[in-house]
N, C-alpha and C positions, 0 to 999 in steps of 0.2 A: 490423600491422593496416592495413586499407584502408577508407577512408570512401567510400561510394558515394552520390552526390547525386541520382542518377536512380532514382525508385521502381521502374521497370521492371527496372533492373539488380539491385538487392538483392532484389526480389521473385523474380527467376529463381533466385537462390542460396537464399533462404529456403524457397521452395517445394520446391526440389530436395532440400534437406537435411531437410525436415519429414516424415521417414518414421517409423521406430520410436522413435528416441531422438536427436533433434538435439543437437549439442554447444553448450552455452553455459557456458563455464567459470566457476566461482565464484571467490572470493578465494583466492589461494594460501595465505594464512596460515590461513584457516579450514579449507581442504582438508588442509593439513598437520596442523593441530590434531586434526581428526576421524579422519583416516586413519592417522596415525603416532603423534602424541604421546599421544592418549587413545583409542588403537585399541580397548582392552579395554572402554571405556565405550560406544562407539558400535557396536562388534561388527558391522561390515558394513552398518549402516543409517545412511546419511549424509544423509538428508533431500533436499528439493527444491533447496536452495540450493547444495549442494556435490556431490551425486551426479551421475555422468555415465553414459552408455551404458545397459546393461541394468539396472544398479542403480537408476538414476534411473527407468527405465521401470517396474520392478517396484514401486517405492515409490509412483509416481504412480498406477498402476493400482489399488493398494490404497486410497489415500485419496480418489480421485475421487468414488466413490459418496456418501461422507459429506459432502463439501464442495460438491458441485455440484447437489444436488437442489433443484428449484424449491420444494419444500415448506418449505425452510429459512426462506423469507420469512415464511410463515404462522406458523411455529413460534416465531421469535425476535422478531417485531415487538412484542408486548406488553412483554417485558422490556427491549427496547431503548428503547421509549417511556418506561419508568420511568427509565432512565439518562439519557435526553435531558432529561426533566423536571427531574431533579436538577442536570444540568449548566446548564440555562437559569436555574434558581434561583441557582446559584453565580455565573454571569456577571452576573446582575441585581444580586446583592449586591456584586460587585466593580466594577461598571460605572464608577463615578466615581473609581476608584483608579488612581494612576499605575502601580501594580504590573503592570497588564495591558499597559502599553506594552512592557515587557521580558519578560513571562512569559505572554502569551496562548498561545503555542505549548505551554508546559508544561501549562497548564490544558486545552487541547484534546487534548494527548497523554494526560493522565490519563483523559479521557472515552473516548478511543479504546482505551486499555488495558482500562478497565472493560468496554467493549462487547465487545472481542474475547475477553476472558476468559470473559464469561458465555456466549458462543457455543461457545468451545473447550472450556471446563472445566465449564460448567454452573452456575457460582456466581459471585457478585460478590466483588471483592477489596477494596472499600472505598477506591478511589482518590480519590473525590470528597469525602472527609471533610475538615473544616477542619483546617488546620495539620498536614498529612501530614508526619511526621518524615522526616529524610533517611535513616534506617535502616529505614523501612517497606519491606517487600519490593517493593511497587509502585513506589516511588521508585527503588529499586535497579535494577529492570528497565528503567525509563525511562532512567536514567543509562547503564546498560550498552549499550542499543541505540544511544544517541547517541555514546558513547565508541567503540564498534565502527566506526561510520561514519567518525568523525574519524581514528581510528588506522589504519583500512584505507586511507583516502585517502593518508596519509603513507607507508605501508608498500608499497602496491600501485602507486601512480602516480608515486612519486618514487624516485630512486636510493636503495637501501637495502641494507645488508650482512646483513640478518637471516637469509638462507639460509646464510651462512658463520659468522656470529657473532651471539649473542643481544644485539641492541641494546636500548636502554632502551624504545623504542616497542614492540618485539617482546615484551619482558617484560610491558609494560603490557597489551597486547592479549590475551596468554595468560591473564593474571590475570583480565581482563574476561570472556573466554570461560568460564572456570571459574566465576566469580561468576554469570554469566547462567544457565549450566546448573544450578548448585546452587539458585539462587533459584527458577527455574521448576520444577525437580524437586520442591520443597516444595509448590508449588501443585498440581502434577500428582498428587502422592502424596495430598494432601488430597482432591482430586476423586475419586481412586480409592477412598479410605476411605469417602466419602459414598456412592459407587455401590455398594460392597460391602455397606454397612449398610442398603440399601433393599430393598424387595421386588423380586423377580426377574421379575415378570410385567408389566414396564412396556412399553407399546406402542412399537414401533420409532420412530414418528414423534415421540415425546416424549423421545427420548434425546439427550443432548448429543453433540457431535462426538467427544469423547474416549471416551465410552461406546460409541458405534458402532464406533470403531477398536479399542477394547480387545477387542471381540468378534472382530475379524479377526486382530490381531497386536499383542501387548503392546509390543514395541519400536517398531513403527511409530506406535502411539498416542502414546508418550512423545515421540518425535522430532517428530511433526507438531505436538503441543501446544506443544513448545519453540519451534519455528519460527514458530508463530503469535504467540507472545509476544515474538518477536524482530522478525519482518518485518512484522507487522500493526499496529505502533504508529505509528511516525513517518510511514509512507506515507499512512495514513488522515488523520493530523493535518495534514500538509502540504496534502493535497488539500482538506480542509475549510476551512483558512484561506484557500487560493487562491479557493475558491468564495465565501467571505464577502467577500473583497476585491473580486471581480468584481461581486458584488451591491451592495456598498457604493458602488462607483464608477459604478454604472449604476442609479440609483434607479428609473427607469421600469421596468426589467426586474424589480427587486425588488418594486415595487408590483404588477405583473402576476402575478408568482409568488405573492405573498401572496393575491391574489384567488383563484387556483386552489386554494391550500392551504385557504382558508376555505369552499370549496364543500362542500355536504353529503356528497357522495361524490367526492372528488378523484381524478382518473385519474393524476395525477403526470406527465403528458406534458411539461408545460413545465419541471417540476423536473428530470426526466431530461435534457431538452435543455440546461438550464443547466449541469448537471454535465458533460455531454459537451463543451460549449463551453469550460468552465473547464479540463478536462483537455487539450483541444487547445492552449490557451495556456500552461498551467502543468502539464505532466506531472510525476510524481515523479521519473522517470528520463528524462533528456533524449535518450537514444538507445537502440536495441536492438542486440543483438550475436549473431552466430553464428560458431562456429569451424568452418571447412570440414573435412569428413571425406573429401573427394575433390577431384579437379581440377575447376575450372570455367573456362569460356571465356565472357567477358562483354564485349560490345561490342568484340570484337577483342583483348581482353586475356586473358592466362592468369593465373588466381588459383589457386595450388597448394593442396594439402591442408595443413591446419594454420595457416591464416591467419584472424585475427579480422576478419570483415566487419561494419562499423558502418553502421547506418541512422540518420542524424542526424534523428530524427523531429520534435523540438521545433523545430529550425531550419527544416525544410521546412514545418511547420504554420503558421509565421508569415510565409510568402512569398505575396505577392499573386498570383503566377502559379498557386498552388495553391488559394487561397481568396480571393475578392473581399473587399476590406477586412479583410485577414488579421489585422491587429493589434487589430481591434475585437471586443468581446464581444457576439456576435449569436446568441443561442440559437435564434432563428427558423430559422437555416440548417439545423438538424436536423429541422425540421417542415414547411417549405414544400413546395409542389408541385414536381415534377421540372422543370417549365417555368421556374421562378424562377431567375434568374441566381445567386443566392446559395446554391441547393440544394447541400448537402454532397456529394451523389453525383456532382457534376461533377468532384470532385477524385479523384485516384488513391487506391484504397482502402488502399494501403500507406503513405500519407503520415502519417496519424495513428494511432499504435499505443500508447496509453498503458498498455495491459495486456499488451503483448507480442504475439507472433504464434504461431499454430498450436498444436501439442500442448504447447509450452512456455509457453503464455500463462498469466497469473497465475491460480493456483487459487483465490485469495481474492476474485476480482472481485465475484461476487454478494454476498458478505458485506460487503465494503467499501462497495459502492453502497448496500446496505440501511442500514447504520449511518449513512452520510452523509445519506441521504434522510430517515430518521426524525428525525435531529437538526435538520436545516434546517427541516423542517416545523414542529417544536415551537418552535424559536427564532423564525422569522419570523412565526408566528401571534401571538406576544406582543411581539416586539422589532423595532425598526427599527434597521438597522445603517448607519452612515455612516463615511466615511474622511475625516479632516481633516489631510492632510499631503501631501508630495510622492509621486510614483508609487513603488510598491514596487520594491525591487531584489532580484533573485534571485542567490543564490550557488550555483554548480554545483560540487559535489564528486562523490562517488559518486552522491548523490541531490541533488535541488534542495532548497534551504531559502531562507527569506526573511531579508533583512538587517533587523536591529532598528534603531530601535523600531517598534512597531505604532501606527498612528494611528486605530484604530477607536474609534467611539463607539456605545454601545448605549443606546437610548432606548425608552420604551414605545410600542408601535405602536398606531395608531388604526384 
């Protein structure tokens, strides 16, 4: 692999590769699992995580219309507001409990799973119930997604013999892939049963994502729902906790945001700026990657076909040469006039790419932003968030996560 630190250099490659189906390889273990070990289950439909080339292109083309429509916002806001209300009630109940110091991420992950499930499957899973047992399917899905990240880190980024010999971590990840698939399949089957039992003249705009996809392709619908229940949980949870941390450690920003939220008809401009700024400082994935499909000549160097080109976006986003006062949380940089020195547009557009780039950018972006915005609005309307501890530390594995404990304090907002 080669890491390029000049935005112009990786832009040259990323734009040149951004044609029909740019190559961004998935985890080798998951690729092997889907394409060889469980070939009959997946039957040529490998999802957005592992598919490459025209298989990826075909899948993405089929799922794009269902996931990228602007009307999604209108359709899902009321039910997401219900879930956010339940989550705020749960946080308020637990607010003085030391449990949250170690488990805030688990609670936020339950909320993000409940939210993505209602969008993807059209029904609630019950993640926010009290005393959710370890064997509840929602808890199993949460544990699976975390185990897959941790085991992938060990198998993909460290020397491992799994390609020659089934090591213990390899056996564990295969078992976890099976469990994740079987558990999500039950939810998907239940969604299908509800859909089949309803009237058939439901307007298109009222259909859940899986319902829309089932009209197009049964296998694609199952695969996409499965990936949403895998990739859409921890990513949203981390981003939400990061935003809470930034708002807790910048009380003036939080007060300004609360003022906007409490307006009779809030435009959410400041809220969106806060989320963008938080993603600049704490993206879920610290870098982007493309595998070259042809030779490139960059700044006098030859980068041959088959090389992984890394764009270290988080590192670059925190450099003062790219953003004035780069380490500070300043949402205004996304709102000020172009003449202002802190205006975000003075920075190279390829520096901050929290949702990826081009045709392979995150398909769930609109959904993730909607979930987070609805929750933050509901929370800050009622609750003041503070942080009473040392600065947060980030652990970078495959994805970023925060080192525990969490020092948040939740109080009634005035």
